[in-house]
N, CA, C, O and the ligand as a Tripos MOL2 file, in Angstrom:
@<TRIPOS>MOLECULE
protein
  269   267    68     0     0
PROTEIN
NO_CHARGES

@<TRIPOS>ATOM
      1 N         -80.3910  118.8070  -92.5180 N.3       1 MET1
      2 CA        -81.5650  118.4450  -91.7230 C.3       1 MET1
      3 C         -81.9120  119.5950  -90.8550 C.2       1 MET1
      4 O         -81.0520  120.0850  -90.1240 O.2       1 MET1
      5 N         -83.1380  120.0590  -90.8930 N.am      2 ALA2
      6 CA        -83.6100  121.1010  -89.9590 C.3       2 ALA2
      7 C         -84.4740  120.4500  -88.9180 C.2       2 ALA2
      8 O         -85.3410  119.6200  -89.1890 O.2       2 ALA2
      9 N         -84.1770  120.8900  -87.6760 N.am      3 LEU3
     10 CA        -84.8710  120.2370  -86.5350 C.3       3 LEU3
     11 C         -85.4100  121.3590  -85.6270 C.2       3 LEU3
     12 O         -84.6990  122.3150  -85.3170 O.2       3 LEU3
     13 N         -86.6720  121.2230  -85.2120 N.am      4 LYS4
     14 CA        -87.2110  122.1930  -84.2750 C.3       4 LYS4
     15 C         -87.6290  121.4560  -83.0140 C.2       4 LYS4
     16 O         -88.4450  120.5350  -83.0430 O.2       4 LYS4
     17 N         -87.0370  121.8970  -81.8970 N.am      5 LEU5
     18 CA        -87.2870  121.1950  -80.6280 C.3       5 LEU5
     19 C         -87.8750  122.1320  -79.5830 C.2       5 LEU5
     20 O         -87.5100  123.3070  -79.5260 O.2       5 LEU5
     21 N         -88.7230  121.6560  -78.8090 N.am      6 LYS6
     22 CA        -89.2890  122.4180  -77.6700 C.3       6 LYS6
     23 C         -88.5080  122.0530  -76.4590 C.2       6 LYS6
     24 O         -88.4680  120.8910  -76.0550 O.2       6 LYS6
     25 N         -87.8390  123.1080  -75.8330 N.am      7 VAL7
     26 CA        -87.0280  122.8990  -74.6700 C.3       7 VAL7
     27 C         -87.5880  123.7300  -73.5020 C.2       7 VAL7
     28 O         -87.2120  124.8870  -73.3140 O.2       7 VAL7
     29 N         -88.5090  123.1040  -72.7090 N.am      8 PRO8
     30 CA        -89.2900  123.9670  -71.7500 C.3       8 PRO8
     31 C         -88.4480  124.6200  -70.6870 C.2       8 PRO8
     32 O         -88.8950  125.6260  -70.1370 O.2       8 PRO8
     33 N         -87.2650  124.1390  -70.3460 N.am      9 ASN9
     34 CA        -86.5220  124.7960  -69.3140 C.3       9 ASN9
     35 C         -85.4790  125.8030  -69.7630 C.2       9 ASN9
     36 O         -84.5370  126.0920  -69.0250 O.2       9 ASN9
     37 N         -85.6400  126.3500  -70.9840 N.am     10 ILE10
     38 CA        -84.8780  127.5060  -71.3820 C.3      10 ILE10
     39 C         -85.4640  128.7250  -70.6530 C.2      10 ILE10
     40 O         -86.6590  129.0050  -70.7450 O.2      10 ILE10
     41 N         -84.5830  129.4480  -69.9200 N.am     11 ALA11
     42 CA        -85.0920  130.5920  -69.1430 C.3      11 ALA11
     43 C         -84.5220  131.9340  -69.5660 C.2      11 ALA11
     44 O         -85.1660  132.9670  -69.3820 O.2      11 ALA11
     45 N         -83.3330  131.9290  -70.1280 N.am     12 CYS12
     46 CA        -82.7490  133.2320  -70.4350 C.3      12 CYS12
     47 C         -81.6900  133.0850  -71.5450 C.2      12 CYS12
     48 O         -81.4440  131.9990  -72.0700 O.2      12 CYS12
     49 N         -81.0850  134.2300  -71.8670 N.am     13 ASP13
     50 CA        -80.0690  134.1870  -72.9770 C.3      13 ASP13
     51 C         -78.8830  133.3600  -72.6080 C.2      13 ASP13
     52 O         -78.2000  132.8560  -73.4990 O.2      13 ASP13
     53 N         -78.5960  133.1890  -71.3370 N.am     14 GLY14
     54 CA        -77.4940  132.3660  -70.9100 C.3      14 GLY14
     55 C         -77.7430  130.8900  -71.2930 C.2      14 GLY14
     56 O         -76.8450  130.1640  -71.7210 O.2      14 GLY14
     57 N         -79.0060  130.4980  -71.1120 N.am     15 CYS15
     58 CA        -79.4230  129.1500  -71.5210 C.3      15 CYS15
     59 C         -79.2200  128.9740  -73.0620 C.2      15 CYS15
     60 O         -78.7320  127.9520  -73.5450 O.2      15 CYS15
     61 N         -79.6090  129.9920  -73.7560 N.am     16 ALA16
     62 CA        -79.4980  129.9410  -75.2020 C.3      16 ALA16
     63 C         -78.0760  129.7520  -75.6540 C.2      16 ALA16
     64 O         -77.7850  128.9990  -76.5840 O.2      16 ALA16
     65 N         -77.1650  130.4800  -74.9470 N.am     17 GLU17
     66 CA        -75.7660  130.3730  -75.2870 C.3      17 GLU17
     67 C         -75.2030  128.9530  -74.9520 C.2      17 GLU17
     68 O         -74.4590  128.3500  -75.7250 O.2      17 GLU17
     69 N         -75.5970  128.4820  -73.7860 N.am     18 THR18
     70 CA        -75.1370  127.1540  -73.3480 C.3      18 THR18
     71 C         -75.5800  126.0630  -74.3560 C.2      18 THR18
     72 O         -74.7940  125.1910  -74.7270 O.2      18 THR18
     73 N         -76.8320  126.1360  -74.7790 N.am     19 ILE19
     74 CA        -77.3890  125.1780  -75.7160 C.3      19 ILE19
     75 C         -76.6280  125.2990  -77.0500 C.2      19 ILE19
     76 O         -76.1980  124.3010  -77.6290 O.2      19 ILE19
     77 N         -76.4760  126.5410  -77.5150 N.am     20 THR20
     78 CA        -75.8070  126.7380  -78.7860 C.3      20 THR20
     79 C         -74.3860  126.1740  -78.7500 C.2      20 THR20
     80 O         -73.9660  125.5200  -79.7050 O.2      20 THR20
     81 N         -73.6740  126.4020  -77.7230 N.am     21 GLU21
     82 CA        -72.3020  125.9200  -77.5640 C.3      21 GLU21
     83 C         -72.2400  124.3990  -77.4880 C.2      21 GLU21
     84 O         -71.3240  123.7890  -78.0400 O.2      21 GLU21
     85 N         -73.2020  123.7800  -76.8090 N.am     22 SER22
     86 CA        -73.2260  122.3160  -76.6750 C.3      22 SER22
     87 C         -73.4820  121.6810  -78.0600 C.2      22 SER22
     88 O         -72.9680  120.6070  -78.3700 O.2      22 SER22
     89 N         -74.2790  122.3660  -78.8650 N.am     23 ILE23
     90 CA        -74.5610  121.7660  -80.2020 C.3      23 ILE23
     91 C         -73.3420  121.9940  -81.1200 C.2      23 ILE23
     92 O         -73.0460  121.1540  -81.9690 O.2      23 ILE23
     93 N         -72.6510  123.1040  -80.9540 N.am     24 ARG24
     94 CA        -71.4330  123.4000  -81.7730 C.3      24 ARG24
     95 C         -70.2980  122.4850  -81.4600 C.2      24 ARG24
     96 O         -69.3890  122.3330  -82.2750 O.2      24 ARG24
     97 N         -70.3150  121.8370  -80.2480 N.am     25 ILE25
     98 CA        -69.3020  120.8530  -79.9550 C.3      25 ILE25
     99 C         -69.5410  119.6510  -80.8190 C.2      25 ILE25
    100 O         -68.5870  119.0520  -81.3150 O.2      25 ILE25
    101 N         -70.8010  119.2720  -81.0200 N.am     26 VAL26
    102 CA        -71.1130  118.1560  -81.9130 C.3      26 VAL26
    103 C         -70.8600  118.5020  -83.3400 C.2      26 VAL26
    104 O         -70.3330  117.6740  -84.0830 O.2      26 VAL26
    105 N         -71.2110  119.6890  -83.7600 N.am     27 GLU27
    106 CA        -70.9870  120.1410  -85.0960 C.3      27 GLU27
    107 C         -70.7320  121.6280  -85.1380 C.2      27 GLU27
    108 O         -71.6580  122.4220  -84.9730 O.2      27 GLU27
    109 N         -69.4790  122.0200  -85.3580 N.am     28 PRO28
    110 CA        -69.0640  123.3950  -85.3100 C.3      28 PRO28
    111 C         -69.8150  124.3240  -86.2670 C.2      28 PRO28
    112 O         -69.9910  125.5090  -85.9850 O.2      28 PRO28
    113 N         -70.2420  123.7870  -87.3710 N.am     29 ASP29
    114 CA        -70.9150  124.6320  -88.4090 C.3      29 ASP29
    115 C         -72.4430  124.6100  -88.3150 C.2      29 ASP29
    116 O         -73.1390  125.1520  -89.1730 O.2      29 ASP29
    117 N         -72.9420  123.9830  -87.2700 N.am     30 ALA30
    118 CA        -74.4100  123.9070  -87.1700 C.3      30 ALA30
    119 C         -75.0050  125.3040  -87.0310 C.2      30 ALA30
    120 O         -74.4530  126.1820  -86.3680 O.2      30 ALA30
    121 N         -76.1550  125.4730  -87.6870 N.am     31 LYS31
    122 CA        -76.8780  126.7760  -87.5650 C.3      31 LYS31
    123 C         -77.9110  126.5590  -86.4690 C.2      31 LYS31
    124 O         -78.8270  125.7500  -86.6080 O.2      31 LYS31
    125 N         -77.7420  127.3130  -85.3560 N.am     32 VAL32
    126 CA        -78.5940  127.1310  -84.1950 C.3      32 VAL32
    127 C         -79.3510  128.4090  -83.9250 C.2      32 VAL32
    128 O         -78.7450  129.4790  -83.8660 O.2      32 VAL32
    129 N         -80.6190  128.3320  -83.7650 N.am     33 ASP33
    130 CA        -81.4450  129.4700  -83.3810 C.3      33 ASP33
    131 C         -82.2330  129.1320  -82.1310 C.2      33 ASP33
    132 O         -83.0550  128.2150  -82.1550 O.2      33 ASP33
    133 N         -82.0110  129.8240  -81.0760 N.am     34 VAL34
    134 CA        -82.7640  129.5510  -79.8320 C.3      34 VAL34
    135 C         -83.7590  130.7300  -79.6140 C.2      34 VAL34
    136 O         -83.3770  131.9000  -79.5970 O.2      34 VAL34
    137 N         -85.0250  130.3630  -79.4540 N.am     35 ASP35
    138 CA        -86.0660  131.3700  -79.1630 C.3      35 ASP35
    139 C         -86.3700  131.2900  -77.6580 C.2      35 ASP35
    140 O         -87.1010  130.4040  -77.2140 O.2      35 ASP35
    141 N         -85.8180  132.1980  -76.9010 N.am     36 VAL36
    142 CA        -86.0000  132.1370  -75.4230 C.3      36 VAL36
    143 C         -87.4530  132.2890  -75.0240 C.2      36 VAL36
    144 O         -87.9430  131.6020  -74.1280 O.2      36 VAL36
    145 N         -88.1230  133.1840  -75.6890 N.am     37 LYS37
    146 CA        -89.4990  133.4840  -75.3030 C.3      37 LYS37
    147 C         -90.4110  132.2430  -75.6000 C.2      37 LYS37
    148 O         -91.2520  131.8900  -74.7740 O.2      37 LYS37
    149 N         -90.2400  131.6080  -76.7540 N.am     38 ASN38
    150 CA        -91.0660  130.4660  -77.0850 C.3      38 ASN38
    151 C         -90.4980  129.1650  -76.6570 C.2      38 ASN38
    152 O         -91.1510  128.1310  -76.8000 O.2      38 ASN38
    153 N         -89.2550  129.1730  -76.1150 N.am     39 LYS39
    154 CA        -88.5520  128.0000  -75.6370 C.3      39 LYS39
    155 C         -88.3980  126.9280  -76.7150 C.2      39 LYS39
    156 O         -88.6790  125.7500  -76.4960 O.2      39 LYS39
    157 N         -87.9410  127.3760  -77.8860 N.am     40 THR40
    158 CA        -87.6750  126.4290  -78.9230 C.3      40 THR40
    159 C         -86.2430  126.5910  -79.3920 C.2      40 THR40
    160 O         -85.6390  127.6570  -79.2690 O.2      40 THR40
    161 N         -85.7040  125.4740  -79.9480 N.am     41 VAL41
    162 CA        -84.3980  125.4220  -80.5150 C.3      41 VAL41
    163 C         -84.5230  124.9220  -81.9260 C.2      41 VAL41
    164 O         -85.0550  123.8340  -82.1460 O.2      41 VAL41
    165 N         -84.0500  125.6850  -82.8950 N.am     42 THR42
    166 CA        -84.0740  125.2620  -84.2560 C.3      42 THR42
    167 C         -82.6340  125.0270  -84.7010 C.2      42 THR42
    168 O         -81.7720  125.8910  -84.5410 O.2      42 THR42
    169 N         -82.3900  123.8560  -85.2560 N.am     43 VAL43
    170 CA        -81.0500  123.4900  -85.6090 C.3      43 VAL43
    171 C         -80.9470  123.0670  -87.0500 C.2      43 VAL43
    172 O         -81.6840  122.1700  -87.4580 O.2      43 VAL43
    173 N         -80.0670  123.6640  -87.8570 N.am     44 GLU44
    174 CA        -79.8020  123.1430  -89.1720 C.3      44 GLU44
    175 C         -78.3950  122.5200  -89.1090 C.2      44 GLU44
    176 O         -77.4090  123.1920  -88.8050 O.2      44 GLU44
    177 N         -78.3410  121.2200  -89.4050 N.am     45 SER45
    178 CA        -77.1150  120.4830  -89.0770 C.3      45 SER45
    179 C         -77.0230  119.2610  -89.9210 C.2      45 SER45
    180 O         -78.0170  118.7250  -90.4110 O.2      45 SER45
    181 N         -75.7540  118.8170  -90.0850 N.am     46 GLU46
    182 CA        -75.4500  117.5800  -90.7680 C.3      46 GLU46
    183 C         -75.4730  116.4120  -89.7690 C.2      46 GLU46
    184 O         -75.5640  115.2460  -90.1520 O.2      46 GLU46
    185 N         -75.3910  116.7510  -88.5230 N.am     47 ALA47
    186 CA        -75.3080  115.7230  -87.4970 C.3      47 ALA47
    187 C         -76.7090  115.0420  -87.3240 C.2      47 ALA47
    188 O         -77.7230  115.5990  -87.7460 O.2      47 ALA47
    189 N         -76.7450  113.8820  -86.7240 N.am     48 SER48
    190 CA        -77.9930  113.1730  -86.5720 C.3      48 SER48
    191 C         -78.8730  113.8770  -85.5240 C.2      48 SER48
    192 O         -78.3940  114.5610  -84.6190 O.2      48 SER48
    193 N         -80.1540  113.6740  -85.6970 N.am     49 GLU49
    194 CA        -81.1270  114.2390  -84.7160 C.3      49 GLU49
    195 C         -80.8250  113.7540  -83.3200 C.2      49 GLU49
    196 O         -80.8830  114.5040  -82.3460 O.2      49 GLU49
    197 N         -80.4970  112.4720  -83.2500 N.am     50 GLU50
    198 CA        -80.1680  111.8820  -81.8840 C.3      50 GLU50
    199 C         -78.9450  112.5590  -81.2920 C.2      50 GLU50
    200 O         -78.9660  112.8520  -80.0960 O.2      50 GLU50
    201 N         -77.9080  112.8220  -82.0170 N.am     51 SER51
    202 CA        -76.7210  113.4370  -81.4530 C.3      51 SER51
    203 C         -76.9790  114.8690  -81.0010 C.2      51 SER51
    204 O         -76.4270  115.3100  -79.9930 O.2      51 SER51
    205 N         -77.8120  115.5980  -81.7390 N.am     52 ILE52
    206 CA        -78.2030  116.9640  -81.3220 C.3      52 ILE52
    207 C         -78.9480  116.9600  -80.0520 C.2      52 ILE52
    208 O         -78.6910  117.7610  -79.1530 O.2      52 ILE52
    209 N         -79.9270  116.0080  -79.9650 N.am     53 LYS53
    210 CA        -80.7450  115.9130  -78.7640 C.3      53 LYS53
    211 C         -79.8980  115.5310  -77.5650 C.2      53 LYS53
    212 O         -80.0420  116.0940  -76.4790 O.2      53 LYS53
    213 N         -79.0280  114.5840  -77.7710 N.am     54 GLN54
    214 CA        -78.1820  114.2140  -76.6040 C.3      54 GLN54
    215 C         -77.2850  115.3480  -76.1450 C.2      54 GLN54
    216 O         -77.0000  115.4590  -74.9520 O.2      54 GLN54
    217 N         -76.8320  116.1910  -77.0620 N.am     55 ALA55
    218 CA        -75.9710  117.3400  -76.6670 C.3      55 ALA55
    219 C         -76.8090  118.2990  -75.7530 C.2      55 ALA55
    220 O         -76.3270  118.7970  -74.7370 O.2      55 ALA55
    221 N         -78.0310  118.5160  -76.1540 N.am     56 ILE56
    222 CA        -78.8810  119.4510  -75.3670 C.3      56 ILE56
    223 C         -79.1830  118.8300  -73.9740 C.2      56 ILE56
    224 O         -79.1460  119.5150  -72.9530 O.2      56 ILE56
    225 N         -79.4630  117.5940  -73.9730 N.am     57 VAL57
    226 CA        -79.7470  116.9470  -72.6760 C.3      57 VAL57
    227 C         -78.5290  116.9090  -71.7900 C.2      57 VAL57
    228 O         -78.6270  117.1080  -70.5790 O.2      57 VAL57
    229 N         -77.3690  116.6520  -72.3900 N.am     58 ALA58
    230 CA        -76.0860  116.6350  -71.6610 C.3      58 ALA58
    231 C         -75.7640  117.9890  -71.0720 C.2      58 ALA58
    232 O         -75.0560  118.0840  -70.0700 O.2      58 ALA58
    233 N         -76.2920  119.0610  -71.7030 N.am     59 ALA59
    234 CA        -76.0420  120.4060  -71.1900 C.3      59 ALA59
    235 C         -77.0160  120.7570  -70.0720 C.2      59 ALA59
    236 O         -76.9490  121.8550  -69.5180 O.2      59 ALA59
    237 N         -77.9180  119.8400  -69.7330 N.am     60 GLY60
    238 CA        -78.8180  120.0210  -68.5920 C.3      60 GLY60
    239 C         -80.2230  120.4540  -68.9290 C.2      60 GLY60
    240 O         -80.9790  120.8960  -68.0640 O.2      60 GLY60
    241 N         -80.5630  120.3220  -70.1920 N.am     61 TYR61
    242 CA        -81.9210  120.7450  -70.6320 C.3      61 TYR61
    243 C         -82.7730  119.5720  -71.0170 C.2      61 TYR61
    244 O         -82.2790  118.4970  -71.3580 O.2      61 TYR61
    245 N         -84.1190  119.8110  -70.9540 N.am     62 THR62
    246 CA        -85.0430  118.7470  -71.2760 C.3      62 THR62
    247 C         -85.6770  119.0890  -72.6020 C.2      62 THR62
    248 O         -85.9030  120.2490  -72.9450 O.2      62 THR62
    249 N         -85.9510  118.0320  -73.3270 N.am     63 ILE63
    250 CA        -86.6080  118.2410  -74.6660 C.3      63 ILE63
    251 C         -87.9850  117.5820  -74.6020 C.2      63 ILE63
    252 O         -88.1150  116.3970  -74.2960 O.2      63 ILE63
    253 N         -88.9900  118.3710  -74.8960 N.am     64 GLU64
    254 CA        -90.3940  117.8110  -74.8320 C.3      64 GLU64
    255 C         -90.4950  116.6080  -75.7630 C.2      64 GLU64
    256 O         -90.1120  116.6380  -76.9330 O.2      64 GLU64
    257 N         -91.0400  115.5400  -75.1620 N.am     65 GLY65
    258 CA        -91.2900  114.3180  -75.9310 C.3      65 GLY65
    259 C         -90.0180  113.4370  -76.1000 C.2      65 GLY65
    260 O         -90.0480  112.4810  -76.8740 O.2      65 GLY65
    261 N         -88.9160  113.7390  -75.3970 N.am     66 TYR66
    262 CA        -87.7190  113.0010  -75.5800 C.3      66 TYR66
    263 C         -87.1320  112.7140  -74.2310 C.2      66 TYR66
    264 O         -86.9390  113.6370  -73.4390 O.2      66 TYR66
    265 N         -86.8310  111.4330  -73.9280 N.am     67 GLN67
    266 CA        -86.2370  111.1050  -72.6320 C.3      67 GLN67
    267 C         -84.7650  110.7500  -72.8360 C.2      67 GLN67
    268 O         -84.0660  110.4400  -71.8710 O.2      67 GLN67
    269 CU        -80.7370  130.7060  -68.5090 Cu       68 CU68
@<TRIPOS>BOND
     1     1     2 1
     2     2     3 1
     3     3     4 2
     4     3     5 am
     5     5     6 1
     6     6     7 1
     7     7     8 2
     8     7     9 am
     9     9    10 1
    10    10    11 1
    11    11    12 2
    12    11    13 am
    13    13    14 1
    14    14    15 1
    15    15    16 2
    16    15    17 am
    17    17    18 1
    18    18    19 1
    19    19    20 2
    20    19    21 am
    21    21    22 1
    22    22    23 1
    23    23    24 2
    24    23    25 am
    25    25    26 1
    26    26    27 1
    27    27    28 2
    28    27    29 am
    29    29    30 1
    30    30    31 1
    31    31    32 2
    32    31    33 am
    33    33    34 1
    34    34    35 1
    35    35    36 2
    36    35    37 am
    37    37    38 1
    38    38    39 1
    39    39    40 2
    40    39    41 am
    41    41    42 1
    42    42    43 1
    43    43    44 2
    44    43    45 am
    45    45    46 1
    46    46    47 1
    47    47    48 2
    48    47    49 am
    49    49    50 1
    50    50    51 1
    51    51    52 2
    52    51    53 am
    53    53    54 1
    54    54    55 1
    55    55    56 2
    56    55    57 am
    57    57    58 1
    58    58    59 1
    59    59    60 2
    60    59    61 am
    61    61    62 1
    62    62    63 1
    63    63    64 2
    64    63    65 am
    65    65    66 1
    66    66    67 1
    67    67    68 2
    68    67    69 am
    69    69    70 1
    70    70    71 1
    71    71    72 2
    72    71    73 am
    73    73    74 1
    74    74    75 1
    75    75    76 2
    76    75    77 am
    77    77    78 1
    78    78    79 1
    79    79    80 2
    80    79    81 am
    81    81    82 1
    82    82    83 1
    83    83    84 2
    84    83    85 am
    85    85    86 1
    86    86    87 1
    87    87    88 2
    88    87    89 am
    89    89    90 1
    90    90    91 1
    91    91    92 2
    92    91    93 am
    93    93    94 1
    94    94    95 1
    95    95    96 2
    96    95    97 am
    97    97    98 1
    98    98    99 1
    99    99   100 2
   100    99   101 am
   101   101   102 1
   102   102   103 1
   103   103   104 2
   104   103   105 am
   105   105   106 1
   106   106   107 1
   107   107   108 2
   108   107   109 am
   109   109   110 1
   110   110   111 1
   111   111   112 2
   112   111   113 am
   113   113   114 1
   114   114   115 1
   115   115   116 2
   116   115   117 am
   117   117   118 1
   118   118   119 1
   119   119   120 2
   120   119   121 am
   121   121   122 1
   122   122   123 1
   123   123   124 2
   124   123   125 am
   125   125   126 1
   126   126   127 1
   127   127   128 2
   128   127   129 am
   129   129   130 1
   130   130   131 1
   131   131   132 2
   132   131   133 am
   133   133   134 1
   134   134   135 1
   135   135   136 2
   136   135   137 am
   137   137   138 1
   138   138   139 1
   139   139   140 2
   140   139   141 am
   141   141   142 1
   142   142   143 1
   143   143   144 2
   144   143   145 am
   145   145   146 1
   146   146   147 1
   147   147   148 2
   148   147   149 am
   149   149   150 1
   150   150   151 1
   151   151   152 2
   152   151   153 am
   153   153   154 1
   154   154   155 1
   155   155   156 2
   156   155   157 am
   157   157   158 1
   158   158   159 1
   159   159   160 2
   160   159   161 am
   161   161   162 1
   162   162   163 1
   163   163   164 2
   164   163   165 am
   165   165   166 1
   166   166   167 1
   167   167   168 2
   168   167   169 am
   169   169   170 1
   170   170   171 1
   171   171   172 2
   172   171   173 am
   173   173   174 1
   174   174   175 1
   175   175   176 2
   176   175   177 am
   177   177   178 1
   178   178   179 1
   179   179   180 2
   180   179   181 am
   181   181   182 1
   182   182   183 1
   183   183   184 2
   184   183   185 am
   185   185   186 1
   186   186   187 1
   187   187   188 2
   188   187   189 am
   189   189   190 1
   190   190   191 1
   191   191   192 2
   192   191   193 am
   193   193   194 1
   194   194   195 1
   195   195   196 2
   196   195   197 am
   197   197   198 1
   198   198   199 1
   199   199   200 2
   200   199   201 am
   201   201   202 1
   202   202   203 1
   203   203   204 2
   204   203   205 am
   205   205   206 1
   206   206   207 1
   207   207   208 2
   208   207   209 am
   209   209   210 1
   210   210   211 1
   211   211   212 2
   212   211   213 am
   213   213   214 1
   214   214   215 1
   215   215   216 2
   216   215   217 am
   217   217   218 1
   218   218   219 1
   219   219   220 2
   220   219   221 am
   221   221   222 1
   222   222   223 1
   223   223   224 2
   224   223   225 am
   225   225   226 1
   226   226   227 1
   227   227   228 2
   228   227   229 am
   229   229   230 1
   230   230   231 1
   231   231   232 2
   232   231   233 am
   233   233   234 1
   234   234   235 1
   235   235   236 2
   236   235   237 am
   237   237   238 1
   238   238   239 1
   239   239   240 2
   240   239   241 am
   241   241   242 1
   242   242   243 1
   243   243   244 2
   244   243   245 am
   245   245   246 1
   246   246   247 1
   247   247   248 2
   248   247   249 am
   249   249   250 1
   250   250   251 1
   251   251   252 2
   252   251   253 am
   253   253   254 1
   254   254   255 1
   255   255   256 2
   256   255   257 am
   257   257   258 1
   258   258   259 1
   259   259   260 2
   260   259   261 am
   261   261   262 1
   262   262   263 1
   263   263   264 2
   264   263   265 am
   265   265   266 1
   266   266   267 1
   267   267   268 2
@<TRIPOS>SUBSTRUCTURE
     1 MET1         2 RESIDUE 1 A MET
     2 ALA2         6 RESIDUE 1 A ALA
     3 LEU3        10 RESIDUE 1 A LEU
     4 LYS4        14 RESIDUE 1 A LYS
     5 LEU5        18 RESIDUE 1 A LEU
     6 LYS6        22 RESIDUE 1 A LYS
     7 VAL7        26 RESIDUE 1 A VAL
     8 PRO8        30 RESIDUE 1 A PRO
     9 ASN9        34 RESIDUE 1 A ASN
    10 ILE10       38 RESIDUE 1 A ILE
    11 ALA11       42 RESIDUE 1 A ALA
    12 CYS12       46 RESIDUE 1 A CYS
    13 ASP13       50 RESIDUE 1 A ASP
    14 GLY14       54 RESIDUE 1 A GLY
    15 CYS15       58 RESIDUE 1 A CYS
    16 ALA16       62 RESIDUE 1 A ALA
    17 GLU17       66 RESIDUE 1 A GLU
    18 THR18       70 RESIDUE 1 A THR
    19 ILE19       74 RESIDUE 1 A ILE
    20 THR20       78 RESIDUE 1 A THR
    21 GLU21       82 RESIDUE 1 A GLU
    22 SER22       86 RESIDUE 1 A SER
    23 ILE23       90 RESIDUE 1 A ILE
    24 ARG24       94 RESIDUE 1 A ARG
    25 ILE25       98 RESIDUE 1 A ILE
    26 VAL26      102 RESIDUE 1 A VAL
    27 GLU27      106 RESIDUE 1 A GLU
    28 PRO28      110 RESIDUE 1 A PRO
    29 ASP29      114 RESIDUE 1 A ASP
    30 ALA30      118 RESIDUE 1 A ALA
    31 LYS31      122 RESIDUE 1 A LYS
    32 VAL32      126 RESIDUE 1 A VAL
    33 ASP33      130 RESIDUE 1 A ASP
    34 VAL34      134 RESIDUE 1 A VAL
    35 ASP35      138 RESIDUE 1 A ASP
    36 VAL36      142 RESIDUE 1 A VAL
    37 LYS37      146 RESIDUE 1 A LYS
    38 ASN38      150 RESIDUE 1 A ASN
    39 LYS39      154 RESIDUE 1 A LYS
    40 THR40      158 RESIDUE 1 A THR
    41 VAL41      162 RESIDUE 1 A VAL
    42 THR42      166 RESIDUE 1 A THR
    43 VAL43      170 RESIDUE 1 A VAL
    44 GLU44      174 RESIDUE 1 A GLU
    45 SER45      178 RESIDUE 1 A SER
    46 GLU46      182 RESIDUE 1 A GLU
    47 ALA47      186 RESIDUE 1 A ALA
    48 SER48      190 RESIDUE 1 A SER
    49 GLU49      194 RESIDUE 1 A GLU
    50 GLU50      198 RESIDUE 1 A GLU
    51 SER51      202 RESIDUE 1 A SER
    52 ILE52      206 RESIDUE 1 A ILE
    53 LYS53      210 RESIDUE 1 A LYS
    54 GLN54      214 RESIDUE 1 A GLN
    55 ALA55      218 RESIDUE 1 A ALA
    56 ILE56      222 RESIDUE 1 A ILE
    57 VAL57      226 RESIDUE 1 A VAL
    58 ALA58      230 RESIDUE 1 A ALA
    59 ALA59      234 RESIDUE 1 A ALA
    60 GLY60      238 RESIDUE 1 A GLY
    61 TYR61      242 RESIDUE 1 A TYR
    62 THR62      246 RESIDUE 1 A THR
    63 ILE63      250 RESIDUE 1 A ILE
    64 GLU64      254 RESIDUE 1 A GLU
    65 GLY65      258 RESIDUE 1 A GLY
    66 TYR66      262 RESIDUE 1 A TYR
    67 GLN67      266 RESIDUE 1 A GLN
    68 CU68       269 GROUP 0 **** ****
């Protein structure tokens, strides 16, 4: 499953690293691409969309259109 999320409060490469690590806790083999400039996170993963989103939110980030 490929998922592209808009995460408006990504500010720097540190954020990108934090988000990547939080997703890898859910699924170590997930392919994560964070675009700091465009504030998007693209995830290729076997995990459910919901679990990926929850990992990002738990790391302190907000996802556009998701509470
Ligand atoms: Cu940052």
